[in-house]
ZADO-1210 file (C-alpha; in nm, 4 decimals, padded with zeros to 6 digits):
<atoms>
<atom x="02.7484" y="-05.9997" z="-06.9745" code="MET" pos="1"/>
<atom x="02.6605" y="-06.3639" z="-07.0496" code="ALA" pos="2"/>
<atom x="02.3978" y="-06.4134" z="-07.2852" code="SER" pos="3"/>
<atom x="02.0504" y="-06.4446" z="-07.1149" code="LEU" pos="4"/>
<atom x="02.0062" y="-06.7762" z="-07.3007" code="GLN" pos="5"/>
<atom x="02.3095" y="-06.9091" z="-07.1578" code="TYR" pos="6"/>
<atom x="02.2233" y="-06.7819" z="-06.7921" code="ILE" pos="7"/>
<atom x="01.8569" y="-06.9266" z="-06.8428" code="ASN" pos="8"/>
<atom x="02.0060" y="-07.2856" z="-06.9439" code="SER" pos="9"/>
<atom x="02.2268" y="-07.2872" z="-06.6487" code="LYS" pos="10"/>
<atom x="01.9487" y="-07.2001" z="-06.4255" code="LEU" pos="11"/>
<atom x="01.7251" y="-07.4528" z="-06.5664" code="SER" pos="12"/>
<atom x="01.9997" y="-07.7090" z="-06.4957" code="ASP" pos="13"/>
<atom x="02.0352" y="-07.5618" z="-06.1382" code="ALA" pos="14"/>
<atom x="01.6389" y="-07.5795" z="-06.0622" code="ILE" pos="15"/>
<atom x="01.6358" y="-07.9440" z="-06.2146" code="TYR" pos="16"/>
<atom x="01.9222" y="-08.0424" z="-05.9633" code="ILE" pos="17"/>
<atom x="01.7568" y="-07.8442" z="-05.6616" code="LEU" pos="18"/>
<atom x="01.4152" y="-07.9987" z="-05.7166" code="THR" pos="19"/>
<atom x="01.4845" y="-08.3475" z="-05.8292" code="ILE" pos="20"/>
<atom x="01.8049" y="-08.4742" z="-05.6678" code="HIS" pos="21"/>
<atom x="01.8087" y="-08.6701" z="-05.3283" code="GLU" pos="22"/>
<atom x="01.8939" y="-08.5027" z="-05.0102" code="GLY" pos="23"/>
<atom x="01.8038" y="-08.1850" z="-04.8161" code="ASP" pos="24"/>
<atom x="01.8583" y="-07.8394" z="-04.9366" code="GLY" pos="25"/>
<atom x="02.2235" y="-07.8159" z="-04.8362" code="ARG" pos="26"/>
<atom x="02.2957" y="-08.1376" z="-05.0186" code="THR" pos="27"/>
<atom x="02.1388" y="-08.0203" z="-05.3286" code="ARG" pos="28"/>
<atom x="02.3120" y="-07.7013" z="-05.3057" code="LEU" pos="29"/>
<atom x="02.6458" y="-07.8809" z="-05.2811" code="ALA" pos="30"/>
<atom x="02.5734" y="-08.0731" z="-05.6039" code="LYS" pos="31"/>
<atom x="02.4521" y="-07.7483" z="-05.7836" code="VAL" pos="32"/>
<atom x="02.7600" y="-07.5346" z="-05.7239" code="LEU" pos="33"/>
<atom x="02.9180" y="-07.5606" z="-06.0660" code="PRO" pos="34"/>
<atom x="02.5886" y="-07.4394" z="-06.2175" code="LYS" pos="35"/>
<atom x="02.5972" y="-07.1435" z="-05.9876" code="LEU" pos="36"/>
<atom x="02.9377" y="-07.0293" z="-06.0399" code="LYS" pos="37"/>
<atom x="02.8610" y="-06.8161" z="-06.3529" code="PHE" pos="38"/>
<atom x="02.6035" y="-06.6301" z="-06.1543" code="LEU" pos="39"/>
<atom x="02.8121" y="-06.3211" z="-06.0802" code="SER" pos="40"/>
<atom x="02.6556" y="-05.9732" z="-06.0763" code="PRO" pos="41"/>
<atom x="02.8291" y="-05.8900" z="-06.3836" code="SER" pos="42"/>
<atom x="02.6541" y="-06.1710" z="-06.5744" code="ASN" pos="43"/>
<atom x="02.3053" y="-06.0785" z="-06.4811" code="VAL" pos="44"/>
<atom x="02.0768" y="-05.7805" z="-06.5718" code="PRO" pos="45"/>
<atom x="02.1200" y="-05.4836" z="-06.3198" code="ASP" pos="46"/>
<atom x="01.7822" y="-05.5541" z="-06.1464" code="GLU" pos="47"/>
<atom x="01.8907" y="-05.8920" z="-06.0530" code="LEU" pos="48"/>
<atom x="02.2405" y="-05.8162" z="-05.9170" code="LYS" pos="49"/>
<atom x="02.1517" y="-05.7919" z="-05.5511" code="ASP" pos="50"/>
<atom x="01.9757" y="-06.1387" z="-05.5578" code="ASP" pos="51"/>
<atom x="02.2846" y="-06.2900" z="-05.7700" code="ALA" pos="52"/>
<atom x="02.5315" y="-06.1490" z="-05.5220" code="GLU" pos="53"/>
<atom x="02.3112" y="-06.2767" z="-05.2160" code="TRP" pos="54"/>
<atom x="02.2912" y="-06.6382" z="-05.3606" code="ILE" pos="55"/>
<atom x="02.6687" y="-06.6491" z="-05.4177" code="LEU" pos="56"/>
<atom x="02.7589" y="-06.5016" z="-05.0842" code="GLU" pos="57"/>
<atom x="02.5251" y="-06.7281" z="-04.9024" code="THR" pos="58"/>
<atom x="02.6596" y="-07.0330" z="-05.0839" code="VAL" pos="59"/>
<atom x="03.0065" y="-06.9458" z="-05.0211" code="LYS" pos="60"/>
<atom x="02.9407" y="-06.8970" z="-04.6516" code="ARG" pos="61"/>
<atom x="02.7798" y="-07.2332" z="-04.6504" code="GLY" pos="62"/>
<atom x="03.0866" y="-07.3921" z="-04.8033" code="VAL" pos="63"/>
<atom x="03.3058" y="-07.2172" z="-04.5566" code="GLY" pos="64"/>
<atom x="03.6870" y="-07.2313" z="-04.5739" code="ARG" pos="65"/>
<atom x="03.7054" y="-07.6050" z="-04.5109" code="VAL" pos="66"/>
<atom x="03.6856" y="-07.7225" z="-04.8442" code="PHE" pos="67"/>
<atom x="03.8869" y="-07.6675" z="-05.1554" code="ARG" pos="68"/>
<atom x="03.6774" y="-07.6733" z="-05.4740" code="GLY" pos="69"/>
<atom x="03.3468" y="-07.8315" z="-05.4247" code="LEU" pos="70"/>
<atom x="03.2326" y="-07.9625" z="-05.0924" code="PRO" pos="71"/>
<atom x="03.1597" y="-08.3314" z="-05.0366" code="PRO" pos="72"/>
<atom x="02.7778" y="-08.3940" z="-05.0708" code="THR" pos="73"/>
<atom x="02.6086" y="-08.3134" z="-04.7455" code="GLY" pos="74"/>
<atom x="02.8809" y="-08.0994" z="-04.6207" code="LYS" pos="75"/>
<atom x="02.7467" y="-07.7348" z="-04.6494" code="LEU" pos="76"/>
<atom x="02.7783" y="-07.7211" z="-04.2783" code="THR" pos="77"/>
<atom x="02.7398" y="-07.3194" z="-04.2616" code="GLY" pos="78"/>
<atom x="02.4036" y="-07.3121" z="-04.4026" code="ILE" pos="79"/>
<atom x="02.0523" y="-07.4097" z="-04.2671" code="GLN" pos="80"/>
<atom x="01.7769" y="-07.5884" z="-04.4880" code="ASN" pos="81"/>
<atom x="01.5617" y="-07.2854" z="-04.4501" code="SER" pos="82"/>
<atom x="01.8412" y="-07.0751" z="-04.6032" code="THR" pos="83"/>
<atom x="01.8965" y="-07.3334" z="-04.8846" code="ALA" pos="84"/>
<atom x="01.5181" y="-07.2848" z="-04.9348" code="SER" pos="85"/>
<atom x="01.5499" y="-06.9125" z="-04.9760" code="GLU" pos="86"/>
<atom x="01.8326" y="-06.9563" z="-05.2158" code="VAL" pos="87"/>
<atom x="01.6127" y="-07.1839" z="-05.4347" code="ILE" pos="88"/>
<atom x="01.3444" y="-06.9183" z="-05.4431" code="GLN" pos="89"/>
<atom x="01.5857" y="-06.6480" z="-05.5438" code="LYS" pos="90"/>
<atom x="01.7262" y="-06.8621" z="-05.8239" code="ILE" pos="91"/>
<atom x="01.3510" y="-06.9265" z="-05.9418" code="LEU" pos="92"/>
<atom x="01.3069" y="-06.5578" z="-05.9270" code="LYS" pos="93"/>
<atom x="01.6061" y="-06.4648" z="-06.1517" code="ILE" pos="94"/>
<atom x="01.5029" y="-06.7359" z="-06.3888" code="GLN" pos="95"/>
<atom x="01.1469" y="-06.6142" z="-06.4020" code="GLU" pos="96"/>
<atom x="01.2714" y="-06.2434" z="-06.4700" code="ARG" pos="97"/>
<atom x="01.5231" y="-06.3654" z="-06.7492" code="ILE" pos="98"/>
<atom x="01.2473" y="-06.5629" z="-06.9050" code="ASP" pos="99"/>
<atom x="01.0505" y="-06.2533" z="-06.9206" code="GLN" pos="100"/>
<atom x="01.3171" y="-06.0508" z="-07.0783" code="ILE" pos="101"/>
<atom x="01.3913" y="-06.3240" z="-07.3246" code="ILE" pos="102"/>
<atom x="01.0184" y="-06.3323" z="-07.4198" code="GLU" pos="103"/>
<atom x="00.9973" y="-05.9727" z="-07.4567" code="SER" pos="104"/>
<atom x="01.3041" y="-05.9400" z="-07.6828" code="GLU" pos="105"/>
<atom x="01.1696" y="-06.2322" z="-07.8869" code="THR" pos="106"/>
<atom x="00.8234" y="-06.0725" z="-07.9540" code="SER" pos="107"/>
<atom x="00.9696" y="-05.7494" z="-08.0887" code="LYS" pos="108"/>
</atoms>
């Protein structure tokens, strides 16, 4: 498993991109894909594996089979903006839980 600090750092970068960059949710997800690639279930705590897997599967479905590598901005055609919002919420949930774990380990 990757270090929680590393995961937290990547999630912070992803959240920044998802909340600050221009465009709709799909456009921002296209820009954040490199930050999410590490989010495999083997890299997150057990309690977050389902959310991590859902995020990756949803984004992969959005990208589809049309593009190799990263899709062009605005081309996540297989995903709706409401689904993109749900992806963002799950990323925030994972980051919040990782923050709690890091804080509890630090205070020991």
